[in-house]
C-alpha positions as CSV (number, residue, x, y, z in Angstrom):
1,X,85.2,81.3,119.6
2,X,81.6,82.3,119.0
3,X,78.7,80.0,120.0
4,X,77.2,80.6,116.6
5,X,79.1,77.6,115.4
6,X,77.9,75.5,118.3
7,X,75.7,72.4,117.7
8,X,73.2,72.8,115.0
9,X,73.9,75.9,112.9
10,X,73.6,74.2,109.5
11,X,70.6,74.9,107.5
12,X,68.4,73.4,104.9
13,X,66.9,76.6,103.8
14,X,67.7,80.3,103.7
15,X,71.3,81.6,104.1
16,X,73.8,78.8,103.4
17,X,76.5,80.2,105.6
18,X,77.4,83.1,107.9
19,X,78.5,86.4,106.3
20,X,82.2,86.9,105.4
21,X,82.5,89.4,108.3
22,X,81.1,87.0,110.8
23,X,83.3,84.2,109.6
24,X,86.4,86.4,109.8
25,X,85.5,87.5,113.4
26,X,84.7,84.0,114.4
27,X,88.1,82.5,113.5
28,X,90.0,85.5,114.7
29,X,88.3,85.5,118.1
30,X,88.6,81.7,118.3
31,X,92.4,81.9,117.8
32,X,92.7,84.7,120.3
33,X,90.8,82.8,123.0
34,X,92.9,79.6,122.5
35,X,96.1,81.6,122.6
36,X,94.9,83.5,125.6
37,X,94.1,80.2,127.5
38,X,97.7,79.1,126.9
39,X,99.1,82.4,128.1
40,X,97.0,82.2,131.2
41,X,98.3,78.7,132.0
42,X,101.9,80.0,131.6
43,X,101.4,82.9,133.9
44,X,100.1,80.6,136.6
45,X,102.8,77.8,136.1
46,X,106.0,79.8,135.4
47,X,108.0,81.6,138.1
48,X,107.5,85.3,138.5
49,X,110.1,87.3,136.6
50,X,110.5,89.7,133.7
51,X,109.4,87.1,131.1
52,X,106.2,86.2,133.0
53,X,105.6,89.8,133.5
54,X,105.9,90.5,129.8
55,X,103.5,87.6,129.1
56,X,101.0,89.1,131.5
57,X,101.1,92.4,129.7
58,X,100.4,90.6,126.4
59,X,97.6,88.7,128.1
60,X,96.0,92.0,129.0
61,X,96.4,93.4,125.5
62,X,94.8,90.3,123.9
63,X,92.0,90.4,126.5
64,X,91.0,93.9,125.5
65,X,91.3,92.9,121.8
66,X,88.9,90.0,122.4
67,X,86.5,92.4,124.2
68,X,86.4,94.9,121.3
69,X,86.1,92.1,118.6
70,X,83.3,90.4,120.6
71,X,81.3,93.7,120.8
72,X,81.8,94.1,117.1
73,X,80.7,90.5,116.5
74,X,77.6,91.0,118.7
75,X,76.7,94.3,116.9
76,X,77.1,92.5,113.5
77,X,75.0,89.6,114.7
78,X,72.1,91.9,115.6
79,X,71.8,93.1,112.0
80,X,72.7,89.9,110.1
81,X,70.8,86.7,110.9
82,X,72.7,83.5,111.0
83,X,71.7,80.4,109.0
84,X,68.7,78.5,110.5
85,X,69.1,75.2,112.3
86,X,68.7,71.9,110.4
87,X,65.0,71.0,109.9
88,X,65.4,67.6,111.5
89,X,67.5,68.7,114.5
90,X,66.0,67.6,117.8
91,X,64.6,70.4,119.9
92,X,67.0,69.7,122.8
93,X,69.9,70.3,120.5
94,X,68.4,73.5,119.2
95,X,67.9,74.6,122.8
96,X,71.4,73.6,123.8
97,X,72.8,75.6,120.8
98,X,71.1,78.8,122.0
99,X,72.3,78.3,125.5
100,X,75.9,77.7,124.4
101,X,75.6,80.6,122.0
102,X,74.7,83.0,124.8
103,X,77.3,81.5,127.1
104,X,80.0,82.1,124.6
105,X,79.2,85.8,124.5
106,X,79.2,85.9,128.3
107,X,82.8,84.6,128.4
108,X,83.9,86.6,125.4
109,X,82.8,89.8,127.1
110,X,82.9,88.8,130.8
111,X,86.5,87.5,130.8
112,X,88.0,90.7,129.5
113,X,85.8,92.9,131.7
114,X,86.6,90.9,134.9
115,X,90.3,91.0,134.0
116,X,89.9,94.8,133.5
117,X,88.4,95.0,136.9
118,X,91.3,93.1,138.5
119,X,93.9,95.4,136.8
120,X,91.9,98.5,137.7
121,X,91.4,97.5,141.4
122,X,95.0,96.2,141.9
123,X,97.1,97.7,144.7
124,X,99.8,98.3,142.0
125,X,98.3,100.8,139.6
126,X,100.2,99.5,136.6
127,X,98.8,101.1,133.3
128,X,97.7,98.9,130.5
129,X,99.4,99.8,127.2
130,X,98.0,97.6,124.4
131,X,100.9,95.8,122.7
132,X,103.3,98.4,124.3
133,X,101.8,101.2,122.0
134,X,98.2,102.2,122.8
135,X,97.3,103.4,126.3
136,X,94.1,101.8,127.8
137,X,92.5,103.4,130.8
138,X,91.6,101.8,134.1
139,X,87.8,101.5,134.8
140,X,86.9,105.0,135.9
141,X,86.6,105.4,139.7
142,X,88.1,102.0,140.7
143,X,91.8,103.1,141.2
144,X,90.6,106.0,143.4
145,X,88.4,103.9,145.7
146,X,89.3,103.5,149.4
147,X,91.2,100.4,150.3
148,X,88.2,98.4,151.6
149,X,85.9,98.9,148.6
150,X,88.8,98.6,146.2
151,X,89.8,95.2,147.7
152,X,86.2,94.1,147.4
153,X,86.1,94.9,143.7
154,X,89.4,93.1,143.3
155,X,88.1,90.0,145.0
156,X,84.9,90.0,142.9
157,X,86.9,90.4,139.7
158,X,89.2,87.6,140.6
159,X,86.3,85.3,141.5
160,X,84.3,86.1,138.4
161,X,87.4,85.7,136.2
162,X,88.2,82.3,137.7
163,X,84.6,81.0,137.3
164,X,84.5,82.3,133.6
165,X,87.8,80.6,132.8
166,X,86.3,77.2,134.0
167,X,83.2,78.0,132.0
168,X,85.4,78.6,128.9
169,X,87.0,75.1,129.3
170,X,83.5,73.5,129.4
171,X,82.2,75.5,126.4
172,X,85.2,74.7,124.3
173,X,84.8,71.0,125.0
174,X,81.1,71.2,124.1
175,X,81.7,73.2,121.0
176,X,84.5,71.1,119.6
177,X,82.6,67.9,120.4
178,X,79.4,69.2,118.8
179,X,81.2,70.2,115.6
180,X,82.8,66.7,115.4
181,X,79.3,65.1,115.9
182,X,77.8,67.2,113.1
183,X,80.7,66.6,110.7
184,X,81.2,62.9,111.3
185,X,78.0,61.4,112.7
186,X,75.2,63.6,111.5
187,X,77.0,64.4,108.3
188,X,75.1,67.7,107.9
189,X,76.3,71.1,106.7
190,X,77.2,72.8,110.0
191,X,81.0,73.2,109.2
192,X,80.1,74.7,105.8
193,X,78.6,77.7,107.7
194,X,81.9,78.8,109.1
195,X,84.1,77.1,106.5
196,X,82.4,77.7,103.1
197,X,82.6,74.8,100.7
198,X,83.0,72.2,103.4
199,X,81.4,68.8,103.0
200,X,80.5,66.3,105.7
201,X,82.8,63.4,106.6
202,X,86.3,62.6,107.7
203,X,87.9,63.5,104.4
204,X,86.9,67.2,104.4
205,X,90.3,69.1,104.1
206,X,88.8,72.3,105.7
207,X,88.1,70.3,108.9
208,X,91.6,69.1,109.1
209,X,92.9,72.6,108.3
210,X,90.9,73.9,111.2
211,X,92.3,71.1,113.5
212,X,95.8,72.0,112.3
213,X,95.1,75.7,113.1
214,X,94.0,74.8,116.6
215,X,97.3,72.9,117.2
216,X,99.3,75.7,115.7
217,X,97.8,78.3,118.0
218,X,98.3,76.1,121.0
219,X,101.9,75.6,120.0
220,X,102.3,79.3,119.5
221,X,101.1,80.0,122.9
222,X,103.7,77.7,124.4
223,X,106.6,78.7,122.1
224,X,106.0,82.5,122.4
225,X,109.1,84.1,124.0
226,X,108.5,87.8,125.0
227,X,111.2,90.3,124.4
228,X,112.2,91.2,127.9
229,X,113.5,94.7,128.4
230,X,116.5,94.5,130.7
231,X,118.4,97.7,129.9
232,X,117.5,101.2,131.0
233,X,117.2,103.9,128.4
234,X,120.5,105.4,127.2
235,X,121.8,108.0,129.6
236,X,120.3,111.2,128.3
237,X,119.9,114.1,130.6
238,X,120.1,112.1,133.8
239,X,121.5,114.8,136.1
240,X,118.8,117.4,135.7
241,X,117.8,120.4,137.9
242,X,115.2,123.0,137.5
243,X,118.1,125.4,137.2
244,X,121.7,124.1,136.9
245,X,122.7,120.5,137.9
246,X,125.6,120.2,140.3
247,X,128.3,117.7,140.6
248,X,127.7,114.6,142.5
249,X,130.3,112.0,143.4
250,X,127.8,109.6,145.1
251,X,124.4,108.2,144.4
252,X,121.4,108.1,146.7
253,X,119.1,105.4,145.4
254,X,118.1,101.8,145.9
255,X,119.9,100.0,143.2
256,X,122.3,100.4,140.3
257,X,124.3,99.2,137.3
258,X,127.8,100.1,137.2
259,X,130.1,101.7,134.6
260,X,133.3,102.3,136.6
261,X,136.4,102.9,134.6
262,X,139.6,103.5,136.6
263,X,140.3,107.1,137.3
264,X,143.7,108.7,137.2
265,X,145.1,110.5,140.2
266,X,144.3,114.1,140.9
267,X,147.9,114.8,141.9
268,X,149.3,114.7,138.3
269,X,146.6,117.1,137.2
270,X,147.5,119.4,140.1
271,X,151.2,119.2,139.1
272,X,150.3,120.3,135.6
273,X,148.5,123.4,136.8
274,X,150.2,126.8,137.7
275,X,151.1,127.3,141.4
276,X,148.0,129.6,141.9
277,X,145.7,126.9,140.7
278,X,147.5,124.4,142.8
279,X,147.0,126.5,145.9
280,X,143.3,127.0,145.0
281,X,142.7,123.2,145.1
282,X,143.4,123.3,148.8
283,X,140.0,124.8,149.3
284,X,136.8,122.8,148.4
285,X,135.7,123.5,144.8
286,X,132.1,123.7,143.7
287,X,131.3,121.6,140.6
288,X,128.5,121.5,138.0
289,X,127.5,118.2,136.6
290,X,127.2,117.7,132.8
291,X,123.9,116.4,131.5
292,X,125.5,113.3,130.2
293,X,126.1,112.1,133.7
294,X,124.2,109.0,134.9
295,X,122.9,107.5,138.1
296,X,121.8,103.9,137.7
297,X,120.9,100.7,139.4
298,X,120.9,97.0,138.8
299,X,118.6,94.4,140.4
300,X,118.0,90.7,139.8
301,X,114.6,89.3,139.0
302,X,114.2,85.6,138.6
303,X,117.9,85.4,137.8
304,X,117.7,88.1,135.1
305,X,119.5,91.4,135.5
306,X,117.2,94.4,135.4
307,X,119.1,97.6,134.7
308,X,117.7,101.1,135.2
309,X,118.5,104.7,136.0
310,X,117.0,107.7,137.7
311,X,116.2,110.4,135.2
312,X,115.9,113.3,137.7
313,X,118.5,114.0,140.4
314,X,120.4,116.9,141.7
315,X,123.8,117.1,143.4
316,X,125.4,119.9,145.5
317,X,129.0,119.2,146.1
318,X,132.1,121.0,147.3
319,X,135.1,118.8,146.8
320,X,138.8,118.9,146.5
321,X,141.3,116.2,146.9
322,X,143.5,118.6,148.9
323,X,140.6,119.5,151.3
324,X,138.9,116.3,152.1
325,X,138.1,117.4,155.6
326,X,136.0,120.4,154.3
327,X,134.5,118.6,151.3
328,X,130.7,118.1,151.4
329,X,128.2,116.2,149.2
330,X,124.4,116.1,149.0
331,X,122.5,114.2,146.3
332,X,118.8,114.3,146.0
333,X,116.9,111.8,143.8
334,X,113.3,112.1,142.4
335,X,111.9,108.6,143.3
336,X,109.2,108.9,140.6
337,X,111.9,109.0,137.9
338,X,113.2,105.4,138.0
339,X,113.3,103.9,134.4
340,X,114.1,100.4,133.4
341,X,112.9,100.6,129.8
342,X,109.4,99.2,130.5
343,X,106.8,101.9,131.1
344,X,104.3,99.4,132.7
345,X,106.9,98.0,135.0
346,X,108.3,101.4,135.8
347,X,104.9,102.8,136.9
348,X,105.0,100.3,139.8
349,X,108.3,101.5,141.3
350,X,106.9,104.7,142.9
351,X,104.0,102.6,144.6
352,X,103.9,101.8,148.4
353,X,105.2,98.3,147.6
354,X,108.5,99.7,146.5
355,X,109.7,103.4,146.8
356,X,106.6,104.8,148.4
357,X,107.2,108.0,146.5
358,X,103.8,109.5,147.7
359,X,105.1,109.7,151.2
360,X,108.8,109.9,150.4
361,X,109.2,111.6,147.0
362,X,113.0,112.1,147.5
363,X,115.9,110.0,148.5
364,X,119.0,111.7,149.7
365,X,122.6,110.9,150.2
366,X,124.7,113.3,152.3
367,X,128.4,112.9,153.0
368,X,130.8,115.2,154.9
369,X,133.6,112.7,155.4
370,X,136.0,111.6,152.6
371,X,138.9,109.3,152.6
372,X,141.7,108.8,150.2
373,X,142.4,105.0,149.7
374,X,144.9,105.1,146.8
375,X,146.0,107.4,144.0
376,X,142.9,108.8,142.4
377,X,140.6,106.6,144.6
378,X,138.4,107.9,147.5
379,X,135.5,106.9,149.7
380,X,132.6,109.1,150.7
381,X,131.1,108.2,154.1
382,X,127.6,109.4,154.6
383,X,123.9,108.6,155.2
384,X,121.3,107.4,152.7
385,X,117.7,108.4,153.5
386,X,115.5,106.2,151.4
387,X,111.8,105.5,151.9
388,X,112.0,107.3,155.3
389,X,114.8,104.9,156.5
390,X,118.2,106.3,157.2
391,X,121.3,104.0,157.0
392,X,125.1,104.6,156.8
393,X,126.6,104.3,153.4
394,X,130.2,104.3,152.2
395,X,130.6,105.0,148.5
396,X,134.0,104.2,146.9
397,X,134.7,106.2,143.7
398,X,137.6,107.0,141.4
399,X,138.4,110.6,140.3
400,X,140.3,112.3,137.6
401,X,140.7,116.1,137.5
402,X,142.1,117.6,134.3
403,X,142.1,121.4,134.6
404,X,138.5,122.5,135.1
405,X,137.0,119.1,134.2
406,X,136.5,116.2,136.6
407,X,135.3,112.7,135.9
408,X,134.2,110.3,138.6
409,X,132.9,106.8,138.7
410,X,131.5,104.9,141.6
411,X,129.5,101.8,142.5
412,X,128.2,100.3,145.8
413,X,125.7,97.6,146.8
414,X,122.6,98.1,148.9
415,X,120.2,95.8,150.7
416,X,116.8,96.9,149.6
417,X,115.0,95.1,152.4
418,X,116.9,97.2,155.0
419,X,115.1,100.2,153.5
420,X,111.7,98.5,153.1
421,X,111.8,98.5,149.3
422,X,109.6,95.6,148.5
423,X,106.5,95.0,150.6
424,X,104.0,92.2,150.8
425,X,104.8,89.5,148.2
426,X,107.8,91.6,147.0
427,X,109.5,91.5,150.4
428,X,110.9,88.1,149.7
429,X,114.2,87.8,148.0
430,X,113.3,84.5,146.2
431,X,112.4,86.4,143.0
432,X,113.6,89.9,143.3
433,X,117.1,89.7,144.9
434,X,117.9,91.6,148.0
435,X,121.2,93.1,146.9
436,X,121.0,96.0,144.5
437,X,123.9,97.7,142.9
438,X,124.0,101.5,142.6
439,X,126.4,103.3,140.3
440,X,127.1,106.7,138.9
441,X,129.3,108.1,136.1
442,X,129.7,111.8,136.0
443,X,131.5,114.6,134.3
444,X,131.7,117.9,136.0
445,X,133.1,121.4,135.5
446,X,134.3,123.9,138.1
447,X,131.8,126.6,138.8
């Protein structure tokens, strides 16, 4: 909301109103600031979760939009003079108008810039993607600073942003009060400058239309419901290797959804094969995983289920139901490949607060002990090494072998806190649950 509509912008001579471009930018920036204020209140008041996170992402997008529009408005103002003040306006009102005018530009540019500093200096280097489409860079140099200076920038950004927010409340109150004074008490032409054709007094429909627009923007800010992305991308090439992916019957990651259809017994398949093939099953068999195989996870955030998958993982397995004592499994997961369907959220997963992928780029699950619990049902007992922490893990799975093709499904539950996944404010299980499901669904061929 530009200060050029602050007290005393009506004229008795010269230009009767602002240019069409100035008027358009004024109302657009005004609506964006009011909507932004409401989103800011909601971010502070609502519990942390996917919806609040999505509102914060929109808040960043609108902030950058206000910055760009305000710079355009300022540039336009330098080359297009506004209407002069009323000839009979007291000097103190004219001075106050100039002060408020400058102060509005300070907040219109300062608020987005301080917000940009906060995002750029945050410990979580979450990218800014305007409206989920256009990448916006961090302030050059800030993300690469050492921890001390970076934290100092973060504190400065937060302090400046907070002070400018309070200044915004004051300026909005002054501005709206001044417009009402000019329209109702002074009965001059101030409103006409930003609402061409307006006349002084209570009955002016453009004044009521502006008031209705203000109410509508406030209501929109409270009623806005972001589209929260819960599901991971559809399982494309999940089991990928630089060369050939190999079968895995167990996951090695910190969380997971779970497709787990019941598998048929391996014994009927063995009975349907020739005696030579049946004998061969007594030795462990090497398997190659199909690209349609998936390794996923499911976590809870503020009561909502967040589903994801790991896009890059490899598995090396020797397995046969007839040779469980000699079967072996190793699964290696690229911890930078977690995907939940939200690029900005996903970029925080490899950080030190979660997977610490810089120091521990891989998670591994190794198993050399297998148990048969029922027909077509098995358990792989092994060790999960995640974020540098090793813990025993038993993975139940179902298996069906039909000739040279095997299908396996499995799901288990991990405690993320036992592996240090979630540091600082994320260590608490109040918002992000401690229990995370990990699941896999694979199809494999004999090598």
